[in-house]
C-alpha positions as CSV (number, residue, x, y, z in Angstrom):
1,M,107.1,163.4,118.5
2,L,108.4,165.5,115.7
3,E,111.7,165.6,117.4
4,V,111.8,161.8,117.4
5,T,110.8,161.4,113.8
6,D,113.2,164.1,112.8
7,S,116.0,162.3,114.7
8,I,115.2,159.1,112.9
9,R,115.3,160.9,109.5
10,K,118.7,162.5,110.3
11,T,120.1,159.1,111.5
12,I,118.9,157.3,108.4
13,N,120.2,160.1,106.1
14,Q,123.6,159.8,107.8
15,R,123.7,156.0,108.0
16,Y,122.2,155.2,104.5
17,N,123.6,158.0,102.3
18,S,124.2,155.8,99.2
19,R,122.2,153.9,96.7
20,Y,121.7,150.2,96.9
21,W,120.7,147.4,94.5
22,V,117.8,145.5,96.2
23,K,115.8,142.4,95.1
24,A,112.1,142.4,95.8
25,E,108.7,141.3,94.5
26,M,106.5,144.2,93.2
27,N,103.2,143.1,94.7
28,K,101.3,146.2,93.5
29,L,102.6,149.0,91.3
30,N,100.0,151.5,92.5
31,H,100.4,153.8,89.5
32,Y,98.4,157.1,89.6
33,P,97.7,158.3,86.0
34,R,96.8,161.8,87.1
35,S,100.2,162.5,88.7
36,G,102.1,159.9,86.9
37,H,103.8,158.8,90.1
38,C,103.9,155.2,91.5
39,Y,103.9,154.0,95.1
40,P,104.6,150.3,94.7
41,D,104.1,147.7,97.5
42,L,107.4,145.8,97.8
43,L,107.8,142.6,99.6
44,Q,110.1,139.6,100.1
45,K,108.9,136.0,100.5
46,E,110.6,132.9,101.9
47,A,108.9,129.5,101.7
48,G,105.7,131.2,100.6
49,K,105.6,133.6,103.6
50,I,106.1,137.4,103.6
51,V,109.2,138.1,105.7
52,A,109.6,141.8,104.8
53,Q,107.6,144.5,103.1
54,I,108.0,148.3,102.5
55,R,106.4,151.0,100.4
56,G,108.4,152.4,97.4
57,T,108.3,155.7,95.6
58,L,108.7,155.9,91.8
59,W,108.5,159.5,90.5
60,K,106.8,160.2,87.2
61,D,110.0,160.8,85.1
62,T,111.8,157.9,86.5
63,F,108.8,155.6,85.9
64,A,108.6,156.7,82.3
65,Q,112.3,156.0,81.8
66,I,112.1,152.5,83.5
67,N,108.9,151.7,81.7
68,Q,110.5,152.5,78.3
69,A,113.4,150.2,79.2
70,F,111.0,147.4,80.0
71,L,109.2,147.9,76.7
72,Q,112.4,147.7,74.8
73,V,113.8,144.6,76.5
74,M,110.6,142.7,77.3
75,Q,108.1,144.3,75.0
76,E,105.8,144.9,78.0
77,S,105.3,147.6,80.6
78,L,106.2,147.4,84.2
79,R,103.4,145.6,86.1
80,D,102.3,143.9,89.3
81,G,103.5,140.5,90.5
82,I,107.0,140.4,89.1
83,G,110.4,140.0,90.7
84,I,112.6,143.1,90.2
85,L,116.2,144.2,90.9
86,M,116.0,147.9,91.7
87,L,118.5,150.7,92.5
88,V,117.1,152.5,95.6
89,S,117.9,155.1,98.2
90,I,116.4,154.8,101.7
91,K,114.2,157.7,102.8
92,F,112.3,158.5,105.9
93,D,109.6,161.2,106.1
94,P,107.8,162.2,109.4
95,N,104.4,162.1,107.6
96,Y,104.8,159.0,105.3
97,G,107.3,156.9,107.2
98,L,110.1,154.7,105.8
99,T,110.2,154.3,102.0
100,L,112.5,153.1,99.2
101,Q,112.9,155.7,96.5
102,I,113.4,153.8,93.2
103,H,116.0,155.2,90.8
104,D,116.3,152.3,88.3
105,I,115.1,148.8,87.7
106,D,117.0,146.1,85.7
107,P,114.6,144.5,83.2
108,T,117.0,141.6,82.5
109,F,116.7,140.4,86.1
110,T,112.9,140.2,85.7
111,L,113.4,138.0,82.7
112,G,115.5,135.6,84.8
113,D,113.0,135.6,87.6
114,L,110.2,134.7,85.2
115,E,112.3,131.8,83.8
116,R,112.7,130.5,87.4
117,E,108.9,130.6,87.9
118,K,108.5,128.8,84.6
119,Q,110.9,125.9,85.6
120,E,109.2,125.6,89.0
121,T,105.8,125.2,87.3
122,I,107.2,122.5,85.0
123,S,108.7,120.6,87.8
124,K,105.5,120.6,89.9
125,L,103.3,119.4,87.0
126,K,105.7,116.6,86.2
127,A,105.9,115.6,89.8
128,E,102.1,115.3,89.9
129,G,102.2,113.1,86.7
130,I,99.8,115.4,84.8
131,F,102.3,117.1,82.4
132,D,101.2,115.1,79.3
133,Q,97.7,114.4,80.4
134,N,95.9,116.7,77.9
135,K,98.2,115.3,75.1
136,N,96.6,111.9,75.6
137,T,93.1,113.2,74.8
138,S,91.8,112.5,71.3
139,I,91.0,115.1,68.7
140,P,87.9,114.1,66.6
141,L,88.4,113.4,62.9
142,L,86.6,116.7,62.1
143,P,86.7,119.1,65.1
144,K,83.7,121.2,64.1
145,R,82.8,122.7,67.5
146,L,85.4,125.1,68.8
147,A,85.5,127.0,72.1
148,I,87.9,130.0,71.7
149,I,89.5,132.0,74.5
150,S,90.8,135.3,73.2
151,V,90.3,139.0,73.1
152,S,87.5,139.9,70.7
153,T,89.6,142.7,69.2
154,S,92.8,140.7,69.0
155,K,94.5,140.7,65.6
156,G,95.4,137.0,66.1
157,Y,91.8,136.1,66.7
158,A,90.8,138.1,63.5
159,D,93.5,136.3,61.5
160,F,92.3,132.9,62.8
161,L,88.7,133.6,61.7
162,K,89.8,135.0,58.3
163,I,91.8,131.9,57.4
164,T,89.2,129.4,58.6
165,E,86.4,131.2,56.7
166,A,88.5,131.5,53.6
167,R,89.3,127.7,53.6
168,M,86.0,126.4,54.8
169,N,84.9,125.3,51.4
170,G,81.9,122.9,51.8
171,F,82.4,122.5,55.6
172,A,80.9,124.2,58.6
173,L,83.0,125.2,61.6
174,E,81.1,126.2,64.7
175,H,83.0,128.5,67.1
176,Y,82.1,130.4,70.2
177,L,84.2,133.1,71.8
178,F,84.8,133.2,75.5
179,P,86.4,136.7,75.8
180,S,89.3,137.0,78.2
181,L,92.4,139.1,78.8
182,L,95.5,137.2,77.9
183,Q,98.1,139.4,79.6
184,G,98.3,141.6,82.6
185,E,97.4,141.0,86.2
186,Q,93.8,139.9,85.5
187,A,94.7,137.5,82.6
188,V,95.2,134.4,84.7
189,S,92.0,134.8,86.7
190,Q,89.9,135.6,83.6
191,M,91.3,132.6,81.6
192,L,90.6,130.3,84.5
193,K,87.1,131.6,84.7
194,R,86.5,131.0,81.0
195,L,88.0,127.5,81.2
196,E,85.6,126.7,84.0
197,E,82.7,128.0,82.0
198,I,83.7,125.8,79.1
199,R,84.1,122.8,81.4
200,K,80.4,123.1,82.5
201,V,79.3,122.7,78.9
202,V,82.2,120.7,77.6
203,S,80.0,118.2,75.8
204,H,79.1,120.9,73.3
205,F,82.7,121.3,72.1
206,D,85.4,119.3,70.4
207,L,88.4,121.6,71.1
208,V,89.4,124.6,73.2
209,A,91.6,127.1,71.3
210,I,93.6,129.8,73.2
211,I,94.5,132.5,70.7
212,R,96.7,135.6,71.2
213,G,98.3,138.0,68.8
214,G,101.9,138.1,69.9
215,G,103.9,139.8,72.6
216,G,107.2,139.6,74.5
217,E,108.3,137.1,77.1
218,V,106.9,139.1,80.0
219,G,103.6,139.5,78.1
220,L,103.5,135.7,78.0
221,S,104.3,135.2,81.7
222,S,100.7,134.5,82.5
223,F,101.0,131.3,80.4
224,N,103.6,130.0,82.9
225,H,101.3,130.3,85.8
226,Y,101.0,127.0,87.7
227,T,97.2,127.0,88.2
228,L,96.5,127.9,84.6
229,A,98.9,125.3,83.3
230,K,97.5,122.6,85.5
231,T,93.9,123.5,84.4
232,I,94.9,123.1,80.8
233,A,96.8,119.9,81.4
234,T,93.9,118.2,83.2
235,F,91.2,119.6,80.9
236,P,88.8,116.9,79.6
237,I,89.0,117.8,75.9
238,P,92.1,118.8,73.8
239,V,93.4,122.3,74.3
240,I,95.2,123.9,71.3
241,T,97.2,127.1,71.5
242,G,98.3,129.8,69.1
243,I,99.6,132.7,71.1
244,G,101.8,134.3,68.5
245,H,105.5,134.0,69.3
246,A,108.5,132.0,68.1
247,T,110.7,132.0,71.2
248,N,110.8,129.5,74.0
249,Q,107.5,127.8,74.6
250,T,105.4,128.7,77.7
251,V,104.3,126.0,80.1
252,C,100.7,126.2,78.9
253,E,101.9,125.6,75.3
254,M,104.0,122.6,76.6
255,V,101.1,120.9,78.3
256,A,98.5,121.7,75.6
257,H,97.5,118.9,73.2
258,T,98.7,120.9,70.2
259,N,100.7,124.1,69.9
260,A,101.1,126.4,66.9
261,V,103.5,129.4,66.7
262,T,100.8,131.8,65.5
263,P,97.0,131.9,65.4
264,S,97.3,131.6,61.6
265,D,99.3,128.4,61.9
266,L,96.7,127.1,64.4
267,A,93.9,127.8,61.8
268,D,96.0,126.0,59.2
269,I,96.3,122.9,61.4
270,I,92.6,122.7,61.9
271,M,91.7,123.4,58.3
272,D,94.3,120.9,57.1
273,R,92.3,118.2,58.9
274,F,89.1,119.2,57.0
275,E,90.9,119.5,53.7
276,A,92.6,116.1,54.2
277,F,89.2,114.6,55.0
278,R,87.7,116.2,51.9
279,D,90.6,115.0,49.7
280,K,90.1,111.5,51.2
281,L,86.4,111.6,50.4
282,T,87.2,112.8,46.8
283,E,89.8,110.0,46.4
284,N,87.4,107.4,47.9
285,S,84.6,108.7,45.6
286,R,86.9,108.2,42.6
287,K,87.8,104.7,43.8
288,I,84.1,103.9,44.3
289,G,83.3,105.1,40.8
290,Y,86.1,103.0,39.4
291,T,85.0,100.0,41.4
292,L,81.4,100.4,40.2
293,R,82.5,100.5,36.6
294,F,84.7,97.5,37.1
295,I,81.8,95.6,38.7
296,A,79.5,96.5,35.7
297,E,82.2,95.2,33.3
298,Q,82.6,92.0,35.3
299,Q,78.8,91.6,35.4
300,R,78.6,91.8,31.6
301,T,81.5,89.3,31.3
302,I,79.7,87.0,33.6
303,E,76.4,87.2,31.6
304,Q,78.3,86.5,28.4
305,T,80.1,83.6,29.9
306,A,76.8,82.2,31.4
307,Q,75.4,82.1,27.9
308,K,78.4,80.2,26.6
309,I,78.6,77.7,29.5
310,P,75.9,75.1,28.2
311,V,77.5,74.8,24.7
312,L,81.0,74.7,26.1
313,T,80.0,72.2,28.8
314,K,78.5,69.8,26.2
315,R,81.7,70.0,24.1
316,I,84.0,69.5,27.0
317,L,81.9,66.5,28.3
318,S,81.9,64.9,24.9
319,A,85.6,65.4,24.5
320,N,86.3,64.1,28.0
321,N,84.0,61.0,27.4
322,N,86.0,60.0,24.3
323,F,89.2,60.6,26.1
324,L,88.1,58.5,29.0
325,K,87.2,55.6,26.7
326,L,90.6,55.7,25.0
327,S,92.3,56.0,28.4
328,S,90.4,53.1,29.8
329,E,91.3,50.8,26.9
330,Q,94.9,51.9,27.0
331,L,94.9,51.3,30.8
332,R,93.5,47.8,30.4
333,K,96.1,46.8,27.8
334,T,98.9,48.3,29.8
335,T,97.8,46.6,32.9
336,M,97.6,43.2,31.2
337,H,101.1,43.7,29.7
338,L,102.5,44.6,33.1
339,C,100.9,41.6,34.8
340,D,102.4,39.2,32.2
341,L,105.8,40.8,32.8
342,E,105.5,40.4,36.5
343,K,104.3,36.7,36.2
344,N,107.4,35.9,34.1
345,K,109.6,37.6,36.7
346,L,107.9,35.6,39.5
347,K,108.5,32.3,37.7
348,S,112.2,33.2,37.2
349,Y,112.4,34.2,40.8
350,Q,110.8,30.9,41.9
351,S,113.3,28.8,39.8
352,D,116.2,30.7,41.2
353,I,114.9,30.3,44.8
354,Q,114.6,26.5,44.4
355,M,118.1,26.1,43.0
356,I,119.6,28.4,45.7
357,S,117.7,26.6,48.4
358,R,119.0,23.1,47.3
359,T,122.5,24.4,47.2
360,L,122.3,26.0,50.7
361,F,120.6,22.8,52.1
362,K,123.5,20.6,50.8
363,Q,126.1,23.0,52.3
364,Q,124.4,23.2,55.7
365,W,124.0,19.3,55.7
366,A,127.7,18.8,55.0
367,A,128.5,21.3,57.7
368,L,126.3,19.6,60.2
369,N,127.9,16.1,59.5
370,H,131.3,17.6,59.9
371,A,130.4,19.3,63.2
372,N,128.8,16.0,64.5
373,S,132.0,14.0,63.7
374,Q,134.2,16.7,65.3
375,L,131.9,16.8,68.4
376,K,132.2,13.0,68.8
377,Q,136.0,13.1,68.6
378,N,136.3,16.0,71.0
379,A,133.9,14.2,73.5
380,V,136.1,11.0,73.5
381,V,139.2,13.0,74.1
382,L,137.6,15.0,76.9
383,I,136.2,11.9,78.6
384,N,139.6,10.2,78.5
385,Q,141.2,13.3,80.1
386,K,138.6,13.5,82.8
387,A,139.0,9.8,83.5
388,S,142.7,10.1,84.0
389,Q,142.2,13.1,86.3
390,L,139.7,11.1,88.4
391,E,142.1,8.1,88.6
392,L,144.8,10.4,89.8
393,A,142.6,12.0,92.4
394,D,141.5,8.6,93.7
395,K,145.1,7.6,94.2
396,T,145.8,10.8,95.9
397,I,142.8,10.3,98.2
398,Q,144.0,6.8,99.0
399,L,147.4,8.0,99.9
400,L,146.0,10.6,102.2
401,D,143.7,8.1,103.9
402,P,144.6,8.0,107.7
403,Q,144.5,4.1,107.6
404,Q,147.2,4.1,105.1
405,I,149.2,6.5,107.2
406,L,148.8,4.2,110.2
407,K,149.8,1.2,108.2
408,R,153.1,2.9,107.5
409,G,153.9,2.9,111.2
410,F,152.4,6.3,112.2
411,S,149.9,6.9,115.0
412,L,147.3,9.5,115.9
413,S,147.0,10.9,119.5
414,F,143.7,12.4,120.8
415,Q,143.3,14.3,124.1
416,D,139.7,14.6,125.2
417,G,138.6,13.5,121.7
418,K,140.6,16.3,120.0
419,L,143.6,15.5,117.7
420,L,146.9,16.6,119.2
421,Q,148.9,18.4,116.6
422,S,151.7,19.9,118.9
423,A,153.1,19.2,122.3
424,A,151.9,22.7,123.4
425,Q,148.3,21.3,123.2
426,A,149.0,18.5,125.7
427,N,148.2,18.8,129.3
428,A,150.0,16.7,132.0
429,G,147.6,14.4,133.8
430,S,145.1,14.2,130.8
431,T,144.0,10.9,129.3
432,L,145.6,10.2,125.9
433,Q,144.1,8.0,123.2
434,T,146.8,6.8,120.7
435,V,145.3,5.2,117.5
436,L,147.6,2.6,115.8
437,K,146.9,0.5,112.6
438,D,145.6,-2.4,114.7
439,G,144.1,-0.8,117.8
440,T,144.0,2.1,120.3
441,L,146.1,2.7,123.4
442,I,144.7,4.5,126.5
443,S,147.4,6.3,128.7
444,T,147.9,9.2,131.0
445,I,150.2,12.0,130.3
446,T,152.8,12.1,133.1
447,S,155.3,14.4,131.5
448,I,155.7,16.7,128.5
449,K,159.0,17.2,126.8
450,K,159.1,19.8,124.1
451,A,161.7,20.0,121.5
452,N,165.1,21.3,122.8
453,E,163.7,21.4,126.4
454,Q,164.0,19.3,129.6
455,T,161.2,17.0,130.5
456,T,158.4,18.5,132.5
457,K,157.3,16.3,135.4
458,T,154.3,16.5,137.5
């Protein structure tokens, strides 16, 4: 067996004798503090399934160097569950098997990998239609009951309490801490657990505040986690955040109802509502005092006016009574004068109408007489014209009378009772009735001779 494993080792050393840049997910760092070495579990996933996995080796000095680079670039140590781009050499040991010895890790690649995870979370929340759901919840006018998720020793949490206590002049803010890690591999699970605890007693709180004291982008990567962001987006009461950074917002900050850059800013946002309410109360109190004074002044004015009303009323009634008498007399005189004027006008109109009527009557009578005379003349002329026309028509009728035609030597021939108007209508052998002025001849057609033709005989 040793010969086989030794052969494998020699083959790998000969075949893979260089260093390679490899992308992988560091599922578990497996750091051993006593020795300082790390033996990370490395794997690759496709469509959510593990398609390859291998054990890595990260010696103490190399780990310290890489970890320092991570702290400088991302302000957080190398940790579990992140994508990495690592410089490795392939090693095979007969006792420990195949491993990847890590010589370097590029922290900038990890930043890009975290940004991809962030965008995927945003896309999923928007596709589910819940991205703005928590923003649509309502913050009470005075949010006095606050559930806080933070680390009890966090500077951000201490700053938040310091500001609220200093500005809480005449108000009472109730807050209860649900302690939780806010970064590292257990941060997401602990925050989800605390949110579930708050959900069970949600009626006791007005707001949920997530408070953190700062950190780099990788330190904030927990706040891009899909499940955590979805829980915040769908939480039944407003969630506000102050996680202490001024760079790009995390997904949890985006879906939260209100986001502040720092815990101090978050405290200011809450206290501004209390102070605005206090200022409103002070202003309203001032207005109420002014209104009460104004009402008192108006009341005194009303009382003084009420005392003067009877005397003033008598004076006004007396003055109005005299005015009405004068006005009534003046109205009577004016009315009589106007009536006299209108009577005179009517008499004048009556005289004018009678004169105009007589004139019009005479004119119309003369016109009627003229029209009557003209009508008689026109009627005589028309009758004479029509009589002449009738006489002419009578003469014409007499001239066209068949008897008159017969008297002039003409005759009428009938065949079978029908008047013959041309030779073409005659039929040889038919009986012919010839009407003369003094009688009728009966004959038989023996032959027909048409114009310009020989006689036709039967």
